[in-house]
N, C-alpha and C positions, 0 to 999 in steps of 0.2 A: 838299625837306627831309624827312627820315625821323624818325618818332617811334615809340617802343615803348610798348605798353600791355599790362597784365596783365588778362586777362579770365577769368571762370569760367563754364564751360558744363557743366551737369549734374554739378556737383561737381568737375570737373577744371579745373585752372588752365592757361592758355596764355599765352605771351608772343607778342604779335602786333606785327609791324613794319608801319607804315603810312607810305606816302610821299605827300606833298602834290604833286600834279602839275598844280595849277591854273595857268591862264594869266592874262593881263591882264584878260580878261572874267570873272574869277571873282567879281567884285563884282555881276554881273547877278543880279537877283532870280529871273528865270526863264531858266535856260540853254536854249540851243537843243537840240532833240531830237538825240540821238546824240552830244552833246558831253561826256557824262559818262563818260569812259573811266576805269575803275578797275583799278589793277594788282592782280594776285592777291596776297592776303595769305598769308604763310607762317606757319603756326601751329606752334609747338613746344611739346609738353607740358612742364609743370613739375611737379616733385614737390610734393604738398601740404605746406604748412608744418606742421612738428611743433609740438606744444604748447610745447616748450621754446624754439622759435624765435620764437614770438609773444610780444611784450612786453606783458604785462598791467600795468595800473596797480598800484602797490604798495598792499597792503591796509593799513588803519590798524593801528597797534600795538594789541595787546590791552590793554584797560584794567585797571588794578589796583584795589584796594579803595578808595583815596582819590581816584581820578582822576575828574574831571568831564569828560564827553565832549560833543561837538557833537550835538544831537538831529537836525540836518538839515545838508545841505551848504549852504554860503554863504560870505560874506566876513566876517571879524571886523571889526566896526564900532568897538567900544570895549571896553577891558578896565577893569573898575570896581574891581579889587583889585590889590594888589602883594604881592610875596614877603614873608613874615613877618607879614602882616596876619591878624588873628583874624577869622573869619567865623562866622556862625550859620546854621543851617538856614533856607533861604528867602531868604538875601541874594542880591542880584543880583551875578553874577560877570563875565559877558561879554554883550555884545550882538552878535548875528549878523544880517547882512542877507542876505536871499534873495528875489529877485523883488520888490524895492522894499518888502518887509515886514521889520520889525525884530523879532527874537525874542530875549527875554532868556533867559540860561541861569542858573538859580537853583541855589544850593548845596543838595545833597541831604543834607548833614550838616554839623555844625559842626566847627571846628578851625582850624589855622593853614595858610595858603597856603605850601606848601614849594617849589613851582616853577610857572612859567608857560611853556607850550610854544609859544605863539603870540604874535603882536603885531598891532596894528591894521593892517588892510589885507591880512592873510594869507587866502588861500582855504582852506577846510576842507571835509572830507568828513564825512558822517554817521558817528558813532562814533569820530571822531578825538579824541584826548586834547587838551584845552584847557589844563588845569592840574591840579595835585595838591594835595589838602588832607590834611595829616598830623595 
């Protein structure tokens, strides 16, 4: 059975085809001397990936003036407000769980919640918009 692997040696990428030539005694812990015949691997150079070809995770959208953002990455445990609700500075808006710790996200300003961008159970990244206060 042949498998292909991509390896990098001194900054150059190669695709290597490796063939499994083991026999029934391949399960032996200590093979007999001289029984390890290895077929020559054929390495073909591969052009390095261009930055455009590498898929990077999407960056969080830029936060606006009334946006409340996640202070850290985690999972939304609970949303304590609803759209149309009036909140004051310091009110608890969302609870985030990260590494078994729950972190409350508090309102940085007062106003009316105009939209909520996440729901309970959603994973979030640091800086991601959670909700907007208008």
